[in-house]
C-alpha positions in Angstrom: -2.6 114.4 185.3 -4.3 117.4 186.5 -2.2 120.6 187.5 -1.4 121.2 191.2 -3.7 124.0 193.0 -2.5 127.4 192.3 -1.0 127.4 196.0 1.1 124.6 195.2 3.2 126.6 192.6 4.6 128.9 194.7 8.4 127.8 194.5 10.3 130.1 192.1 11.2 126.7 190.0 7.7 126.4 189.4 6.8 130.1 188.1 9.3 129.4 185.5 7.5 126.4 184.6 3.9 128.7 184.6 5.8 130.6 182.3 6.8 128.0 180.0 3.1 126.9 180.1 1.7 130.1 179.2 4.1 130.5 176.1 3.1 126.6 175.0 -0.3 127.7 175.1 0.2 130.4 172.2 2.7 128.4 170.1 1.5 127.8 166.0 -0.5 124.4 166.1 1.5 123.0 163.1 4.8 123.3 165.2 6.1 119.5 166.5 6.4 119.4 170.3 10.1 119.6 170.3 9.9 122.8 168.2 7.3 124.7 170.4 9.4 123.8 173.4 12.7 125.0 171.8 10.4 128.3 171.1 9.4 128.6 174.7 12.8 128.4 176.2 14.4 130.9 173.7 11.8 133.5 174.8 12.6 133.5 178.6 15.7 135.0 179.7 18.0 133.5 182.5 17.3 136.0 184.6 14.0 134.2 185.2 16.1 131.2 186.3 15.7 130.7 190.6 18.8 132.3 192.2 21.1 129.8 193.5 22.3 130.0 197.6 24.8 132.6 198.3 27.2 129.9 199.4 27.0 128.8 196.0 28.5 131.7 194.6 32.0 131.8 195.7 35.2 132.5 193.6 38.5 131.4 194.4 41.4 133.5 194.0 44.0 132.2 191.2 46.8 132.6 193.8 45.0 130.6 196.6 46.9 126.8 196.9 45.2 123.8 196.2 44.7 123.2 200.2 42.9 126.4 200.4 41.1 125.9 197.5 40.1 122.4 199.1 39.1 124.6 202.0 37.1 126.8 200.6 35.0 124.3 198.5 34.6 121.8 201.4 33.3 124.5 203.6 30.8 125.9 201.2 29.7 122.3 200.5 30.0 123.1 196.6 32.2 121.0 193.7 33.4 123.7 191.8 34.0 127.6 191.8 35.3 130.0 189.1 38.9 131.3 189.3 39.4 134.6 189.7 42.6 136.2 187.9 44.1 138.3 190.3 46.7 139.6 187.7 43.5 141.1 185.7 43.7 144.9 185.5 40.7 146.6 187.3 38.6 147.4 184.3 39.0 144.1 182.7 36.3 142.3 181.1 34.6 139.6 182.8 36.1 137.1 179.9 39.9 138.2 181.0 38.8 138.4 184.9 38.5 134.8 185.4 40.7 131.9 183.8 38.5 129.5 184.3 36.2 127.1 187.0 38.1 124.4 189.2 36.4 121.4 190.2 37.3 119.4 193.6 37.5 116.2 191.6 40.1 118.0 189.2 42.5 119.3 192.0 42.5 115.3 193.6 42.9 113.7 190.4 45.7 116.2 189.1 47.5 115.2 192.7 47.0 111.6 192.0 48.2 112.3 188.5 51.4 113.7 190.1 51.8 110.8 192.1 51.5 108.3 188.9 54.5 110.6 187.0 56.7 110.2 190.0 56.1 106.5 190.5 56.7 106.5 186.5 60.0 108.1 186.9 61.0 105.9 189.8 60.0 102.7 187.9 62.0 104.1 185.1 65.3 104.8 186.9 65.2 108.2 186.6 66.0 111.1 189.3 62.2 112.2 190.8 62.3 115.6 190.1 59.9 118.5 188.7 56.7 119.2 190.8 56.9 116.5 193.0 58.0 117.0 196.5 60.5 115.4 198.4 57.8 114.3 201.1 55.9 112.4 198.1 59.1 111.2 196.6 60.6 110.0 199.9 57.4 107.8 200.4 57.6 106.4 196.8 61.1 105.7 197.6 59.9 102.9 199.9 57.8 101.1 197.3 59.6 98.2 195.0 58.7 99.4 191.4 60.0 97.0 188.9 60.4 97.9 185.3 59.8 96.0 182.1 63.6 95.4 181.7 63.5 92.9 184.9 60.6 91.1 183.1 57.9 91.9 185.1 55.4 94.6 184.4 54.3 96.4 187.3 51.5 98.9 186.6 52.6 102.6 188.0 49.1 102.6 190.0 50.3 99.6 192.2 52.7 101.9 193.7 50.2 104.3 194.7 47.8 101.6 195.7 50.1 99.9 198.0 50.8 102.7 200.2 46.8 103.0 200.9 45.9 105.7 203.5 49.6 106.5 204.4 50.2 107.6 201.0 47.2 109.9 200.9 48.3 111.2 204.2 51.6 111.9 202.7 50.3 113.8 200.0 47.9 116.3 201.7 50.7 116.8 204.3 53.3 117.6 201.7 54.3 121.2 200.6 53.8 120.2 197.0 49.7 120.4 198.1 50.1 123.4 200.1 52.4 125.6 197.8 51.1 124.8 194.2 48.6 127.5 193.1 45.3 126.8 191.7 46.3 129.1 188.7 48.9 126.0 188.3 46.8 123.4 187.2 44.9 125.3 185.0 43.6 123.5 181.7 43.9 119.8 183.7 41.4 117.7 184.1 37.7 118.6 184.7 39.1 122.0 184.3 36.3 124.1 182.6 36.6 127.2 180.9 35.0 130.5 182.3 32.1 130.6 179.9 29.4 132.6 181.3 25.9 133.8 180.5 24.6 137.3 180.1 21.3 138.2 182.0 19.8 138.5 178.5 20.5 135.0 177.1 17.7 132.4 176.9 17.0 129.6 178.5 17.6 127.5 175.4 21.4 128.7 175.3 21.6 127.7 179.0 20.0 124.5 178.2 22.4 124.0 175.3 25.5 124.6 176.8 24.6 122.5 179.8 23.8 119.8 177.6 25.3 119.3 174.0 28.5 121.7 174.8 29.1 119.5 178.4 29.4 122.5 180.4 28.3 121.5 183.9 27.9 124.8 185.5 27.0 128.4 184.0 27.9 131.6 185.7 25.7 134.6 185.1 27.4 137.8 184.9 26.0 141.3 184.4 28.2 143.6 182.2 29.6 146.5 183.7 29.9 144.8 187.2 32.6 143.3 188.9 30.5 140.3 190.3 29.1 136.9 189.3 25.2 137.2 189.7 24.1 133.7 189.7 25.3 130.1 189.0 23.3 127.5 187.2 23.9 124.1 187.3 22.4 120.7 186.1 21.1 119.7 189.1 19.3 123.1 189.7 17.6 122.5 186.0 16.4 119.0 186.8 15.2 120.0 190.0 13.2 122.8 188.1 11.8 120.5 185.8 10.6 118.4 188.8 8.8 121.4 190.0 7.0 121.2 186.6 5.1 118.3 187.3 1.4 118.6 186.5 2.2 121.1 184.0 0.6 120.3 180.3 3.9 121.1 178.9 6.0 119.1 181.0 3.6 116.5 181.1 3.4 116.2 177.2 6.8 115.6 177.1 7.8 113.7 180.7 5.1 111.1 179.5 7.6 109.8 177.2 9.4 106.4 177.8 13.2 105.7 177.9 13.4 103.7 175.0 11.2 106.8 172.8 13.7 109.1 173.9 16.8 106.7 173.0 17.6 106.6 176.4 20.4 105.0 177.6 22.3 105.9 174.6 24.7 103.8 176.0 23.0 100.5 176.2 25.3 97.3 177.1 28.4 99.6 176.9 28.8 100.8 180.4 32.2 101.4 182.0 32.3 99.9 185.1 34.3 98.7 187.9 34.9 95.5 190.0 34.0 95.6 193.8 38.0 94.5 194.2 39.3 97.4 191.5 41.5 99.6 193.5 39.4 103.0 193.8 42.6 104.7 192.3 41.8 102.8 189.3 38.1 103.8 189.3 39.4 107.3 189.5 42.4 107.1 186.9 39.2 105.2 184.4 36.9 108.2 185.1 39.9 110.3 183.6 40.8 108.1 180.9 37.4 108.1 179.8 36.1 111.6 180.6 33.4 110.4 182.4 31.5 111.4 185.9 31.4 107.8 187.4 31.0 104.3 187.0 29.1 101.5 188.8 30.9 99.2 191.3 29.7 95.5 190.2 30.0 92.2 191.9 32.1 89.2 191.0 29.7 88.6 188.2 30.2 91.5 186.6 26.7 92.3 185.6 25.0 93.3 189.1 25.9 96.9 190.1 26.7 96.9 194.3 27.6 100.7 194.3 28.3 103.7 192.7 31.5 105.8 192.6 31.2 109.7 191.5 34.0 111.6 190.4 32.6 113.9 192.9 33.5 111.1 195.5 37.0 111.9 194.9 37.1 115.1 197.5 37.3 112.4 200.2 40.4 111.2 199.2 41.4 114.8 200.5 39.1 116.2 203.3 39.2 112.4 205.0 42.0 110.5 204.6 42.1 109.3 208.1 39.2 106.5 207.2 42.1 104.7 205.1 44.4 104.4 207.8 45.3 100.7 208.2 44.5 99.9 204.3 46.7 98.5 201.8 45.0 98.7 198.9 41.8 101.0 199.0 39.4 98.9 196.7 36.4 100.2 195.6 33.8 98.3 197.9 36.2 99.5 200.9 35.8 103.3 199.6 32.0 102.7 199.8 31.8 101.0 203.0 34.3 103.6 204.6 32.8 106.6 203.2 29.1 105.1 204.6 30.9 104.8 208.3 32.6 108.2 207.9 29.3 110.3 206.9 27.2 108.2 209.8 29.7 109.4 212.2 29.3 112.9 210.9 25.8 113.0 210.7 26.0 113.6 207.1 24.3 110.4 205.3 24.2 110.6 201.8 22.0 109.0 199.7 24.4 108.4 197.1 25.9 105.6 199.5 22.3 104.3 200.5 22.4 101.7 197.3 22.3 102.0 193.6 19.6 104.2 192.1 17.7 101.9 189.0 15.2 102.2 187.0 14.1 100.1 183.7 13.7 101.2 180.0 10.0 101.6 180.2 10.1 104.1 183.0 9.1 107.6 181.8 11.6 110.5 181.7 9.0 111.9 184.3 9.8 109.0 186.8 13.4 109.3 186.2 13.4 113.5 187.0 11.5 112.7 190.1 13.5 110.0 191.4 17.0 112.3 190.8 15.7 115.2 192.3 14.4 113.4 195.5 17.7 111.4 196.0 20.0 114.5 194.7 21.8 112.2 192.5 23.7 112.9 189.3 23.1 109.4 187.4 20.6 106.5 187.4 21.5 103.0 186.1 19.1 101.1 183.7 19.1 97.7 184.3 16.8 94.7 182.5 14.0 92.5 184.9 17.2 90.3 186.1 18.6 93.4 187.4 21.6 93.3 185.3 22.9 96.4 183.9 22.0 98.0 180.9 23.2 101.7 181.0 23.6 104.8 182.5 20.9 108.1 182.4 22.7 111.4 183.5 21.4 114.6 184.2 23.2 116.0 181.0 21.3 113.3 179.2 17.7 114.4 180.3 18.4 118.1 179.6 19.7 117.1 176.0 16.4 115.4 175.5 14.4 118.3 176.3 15.8 120.8 173.3 17.4 120.7 170.4 20.0 123.3 168.6 18.4 124.7 165.9 20.6 124.9 162.8 23.3 127.9 162.8 22.5 128.2 166.7 26.0 127.8 168.1 27.7 130.0 165.7 25.1 132.4 166.6 25.8 131.9 170.4 29.4 132.4 169.8 29.2 135.4 167.3 26.7 137.3 169.2 24.8 136.1 172.3 28.1 136.0 174.4 30.4 138.2 172.7 33.9 137.3 173.0 36.4 140.4 173.2 39.8 140.6 171.2 42.8 138.8 172.5 40.4 137.3 175.2 40.8 133.7 176.6 38.0 131.2 176.9 
């Protein structure tokens, strides 16, 4: 494929691609394509990465309530944000100035987990105590949960499922939700450490952290300053790659077929939920398996009819009115309700317009362009009969772009991002 004309190379992402192109052309000929890419990305500083919109570089004070944190994330249409430690001294280093990164999904799943604990204590005949508020406890008391001693095994989740939307409304109007602080849930599900890049760190470091080391976003900080300069996400990296179509280095890598890159890595081992399964069960499965999404399959168990991402758990907090009257919110109900809600609010999302699929004969370039165009986090691999074979995520794509040199990870923590003594990560 021929490179687009220079006039088409005006975006900041394309300019990065051109820098890689220049470096690619002068690499030693004996290097493999993979080694060439590693060398190119090691030579570019993260200061060259395009700036995120100002609305995405948001901080949440550590004493914010969960309700306030949800409002901040919703208002700015972001899925996560660094949590600033208000107890840190003014001269604190950046590693002590922040206690972590909180996710929208993490807040919701943590709240649902608290409801499980309440239902579990009630089912065991114990008085409901601890952080569970009286409002939630009172609602749980209206549900009969039989214990194993009665000869009947009732899932804890059935207690919350049977309340449907009413339970969710009770949850977000409770003092528990309004008074629990963000700092109180540090270290919970989807809570990420505040692991930041300095402006002098390389693209290779950034790409390895976003892929092999599972960071979903990376703040970029300036030593001696009190602000976060940029935030780099996996989606932003894949968008950058999409802007590099036509460049020799990208085409050399992008022409490779999925099966040649070992994708999908989870072939025929995909974690999925049935259309009639509870939506709460779906989110709990994601928490248990530590994955970002699941396909919703038809009654045959082989064909996907929809996709639910951990990001979608936000709707259980921001739009619970969708579920009024539901006795149990199924995965199919969830997808249908969100479609209706988004259409009503003129905010249609491609995530709910259908299932994004591909085949193992597609190239990695095909996948990048599809995911970037639809602003999606995952794509499902299907066979000729549209039966599910596996899933490919943004992390999978980035992990096939670079590899970790021997000893590089050790060098990273020892020097690239120095950790002051007695600091938390």
